[in-house]
C-alpha positions as CSV (number, residue, x, y, z in Angstrom):
1,X,-28.2,-5.3,38.5
2,X,-24.7,-4.4,37.2
3,X,-23.6,-4.9,33.7
4,X,-20.4,-6.7,34.1
5,X,-18.5,-9.6,32.2
6,X,-17.1,-12.0,34.6
7,X,-13.7,-14.0,34.0
8,X,-12.8,-16.9,36.3
9,X,-9.4,-17.5,37.5
10,X,-7.8,-20.7,38.9
11,X,-5.0,-20.8,41.8
12,X,-4.3,-17.4,43.5
13,X,-6.8,-14.6,43.8
14,X,-7.5,-12.9,40.6
15,X,-5.3,-9.6,41.2
16,X,-2.1,-12.2,41.1
17,X,-3.2,-12.6,37.2
18,X,-3.3,-8.8,36.6
19,X,-1.0,-8.5,33.8
20,X,-2.3,-11.6,32.0
21,X,-5.4,-9.5,31.7
22,X,-4.0,-6.0,31.1
23,X,-0.8,-5.1,29.9
24,X,1.7,-3.7,32.2
25,X,2.8,-0.8,30.0
26,X,-0.5,0.4,29.6
27,X,-1.2,0.4,33.5
28,X,2.0,2.5,33.8
29,X,0.9,4.9,30.9
30,X,-2.6,5.1,32.4
31,X,-1.3,5.6,36.3
32,X,0.9,8.5,34.9
33,X,-1.6,10.1,32.9
34,X,-4.4,9.9,35.7
35,X,-2.0,11.1,38.6
36,X,-1.0,14.2,36.1
37,X,-4.6,14.9,35.6
38,X,-5.7,14.6,39.2
39,X,-3.5,17.4,40.3
40,X,-3.8,19.8,37.4
41,X,-6.2,22.6,37.9
42,X,-7.0,23.1,34.3
43,X,-10.4,21.3,33.2
44,X,-9.7,21.4,29.4
45,X,-6.3,19.9,30.1
46,X,-7.9,17.0,32.1
47,X,-10.2,16.2,29.4
48,X,-7.6,16.5,26.5
49,X,-5.6,14.0,28.6
50,X,-8.3,11.6,29.1
51,X,-9.5,11.6,25.6
52,X,-5.9,11.6,24.1
53,X,-4.2,9.0,26.3
54,X,-7.0,7.0,27.9
55,X,-9.6,7.1,24.8
56,X,-12.3,7.9,27.1
57,X,-15.6,9.6,25.6
58,X,-16.0,13.0,27.7
59,X,-18.6,15.5,26.6
60,X,-18.0,19.3,26.3
61,X,-17.9,21.3,29.5
62,X,-17.4,18.0,31.6
63,X,-15.6,18.7,34.9
64,X,-13.5,16.4,36.8
65,X,-12.8,18.0,40.2
66,X,-9.3,17.9,41.8
67,X,-8.2,14.3,42.9
68,X,-10.7,12.3,40.9
69,X,-9.4,8.8,40.6
70,X,-10.3,6.9,37.3
71,X,-9.8,3.3,36.8
72,X,-6.4,2.8,35.9
73,X,-6.6,-0.6,34.0
74,X,-9.8,0.0,31.7
75,X,-10.4,4.0,31.6
76,X,-11.6,3.4,28.1
77,X,-14.7,1.8,29.5
78,X,-15.9,5.0,31.2
79,X,-17.9,7.6,29.4
80,X,-19.1,10.8,30.6
81,X,-21.7,13.2,28.9
82,X,-21.6,16.8,28.6
83,X,-21.9,19.7,31.4
84,X,-21.4,17.0,33.8
85,X,-19.7,17.5,37.2
86,X,-17.5,14.9,39.0
87,X,-16.8,15.9,42.6
88,X,-13.4,15.9,44.5
89,X,-12.0,12.7,45.3
90,X,-14.6,10.5,43.4
91,X,-13.6,7.0,42.3
92,X,-14.9,5.6,39.1
93,X,-14.0,1.9,38.5
94,X,-14.7,0.0,35.2
95,X,-13.0,-3.4,36.9
96,X,-13.1,-5.5,39.9
97,X,-10.7,-7.8,40.8
98,X,-12.2,-10.8,43.4
99,X,-10.9,-14.0,44.8
100,X,-11.9,-16.6,42.3
101,X,-12.7,-13.9,39.3
102,X,-12.5,-10.7,38.0
103,X,-15.3,-8.4,36.6
104,X,-15.3,-5.8,33.7
105,X,-18.1,-3.6,33.0
106,X,-18.6,0.1,31.4
107,X,-19.4,3.1,33.3
108,X,-21.8,5.3,31.2
109,X,-22.6,8.8,33.0
110,X,-24.9,10.9,31.4
111,X,-25.3,14.5,30.4
112,X,-25.8,17.2,33.3
113,X,-25.1,14.8,36.1
114,X,-23.8,15.9,39.5
115,X,-21.8,13.6,41.2
116,X,-20.8,14.6,44.7
117,X,-17.5,14.4,46.4
118,X,-15.9,11.1,47.7
119,X,-18.3,8.9,45.8
120,X,-17.4,5.6,44.3
121,X,-18.8,4.1,41.0
122,X,-18.6,0.5,40.6
123,X,-18.4,-1.4,37.1
124,X,-21.2,-1.6,35.0
125,X,-23.3,1.2,36.2
126,X,-25.4,3.7,34.1
127,X,-26.2,7.1,35.6
128,X,-28.9,8.8,33.7
129,X,-28.9,12.5,32.6
130,X,-29.8,15.0,34.9
131,X,-29.3,12.9,38.0
132,X,-27.5,13.9,41.0
133,X,-25.1,11.8,43.3
134,X,-25.1,12.9,46.9
135,X,-21.5,13.2,48.3
136,X,-19.9,10.0,49.7
137,X,-22.3,7.6,47.6
138,X,-21.3,4.0,46.7
139,X,-23.1,3.7,43.5
140,X,-23.7,0.0,43.3
141,X,-26.7,0.0,40.7
142,X,-27.8,2.1,38.0
143,X,-29.4,5.6,38.5
144,X,-32.6,6.7,37.3
145,X,-32.6,9.9,34.8
146,X,-33.0,12.7,36.7
147,X,-33.1,11.1,40.3
148,X,-31.7,12.3,43.3
149,X,-29.8,9.6,44.9
150,X,-27.2,9.1,48.1
151,X,-26.1,7.0,51.0
152,X,-24.2,3.7,51.9
153,X,-26.1,1.8,50.2
154,X,-27.3,4.1,48.0
155,X,-31.0,4.7,47.8
156,X,-33.2,7.3,45.6
157,X,-34.0,9.9,47.8
158,X,-36.2,11.9,45.2
159,X,-37.5,10.6,42.0
160,X,-37.1,13.2,38.9
161,X,-40.8,13.9,39.3
162,X,-40.4,15.1,43.0
163,X,-37.2,16.9,42.3
164,X,-38.9,18.9,39.5
165,X,-42.0,19.7,42.1
166,X,-39.4,20.8,44.7
167,X,-37.6,23.1,42.0
168,X,-40.8,24.9,41.3
169,X,-40.3,26.9,44.4
170,X,-36.5,27.5,43.8
171,X,-35.8,30.8,42.1
172,X,-32.4,29.6,40.5
173,X,-34.6,26.8,38.6
174,X,-37.3,29.5,37.7
175,X,-39.3,29.2,40.4
176,X,-41.3,31.6,43.1
177,X,-39.0,34.0,45.0
C-alpha cells in the first residue's frame, strides 16, 4: 500500500484547486529549475539545483539522466540515496490530483538503486537499497531492498537472494569467468 495522505475537495476536480494547495510562485520556480536541470549535462550541477532550490535530499554521486521529470509541486518530498542512477525520461511524482481528492506522499529511493529509462514512480513509494527497476516500469508499490522489478503492473522479477545467486557467475560482480 502506498503511503499517501488524502485531501478531499468539493466542486470541480482537485486540479482546479491546485493553487489553494500549493503557491503559484513555488510552482513557477520549481518548473524553471526542473527544466534547466532536465537539459543540463552536468550531474553535479543538477544535484546542486535540486538541493538548493527544490530542497531535495540527494546522496553523493547520485546521477539523474537527461530529461528526468521531478514532481513540480512537491519536489521536497522526494529523497534519493547515494550512488543511485535515475534513468532517462523517468518521472517521479510526490502528488496526484484526482476527481474528488488529491494525495500527497513522500518518495524515498535508497542507496545504489538503478532505475531504468522511462519509468514512472508514484507518490508514497519506497525503493530499497540496491534495488533495480527495469526500464518502462510503473512503480505503484514499494520495492524491497535488493530486488529486481519490472513491468506494468510492476512485479518482482528476482528477489535479493535470487539476484545474488545469479551474480555469483558474473565476473563483473566477482564471480567465475
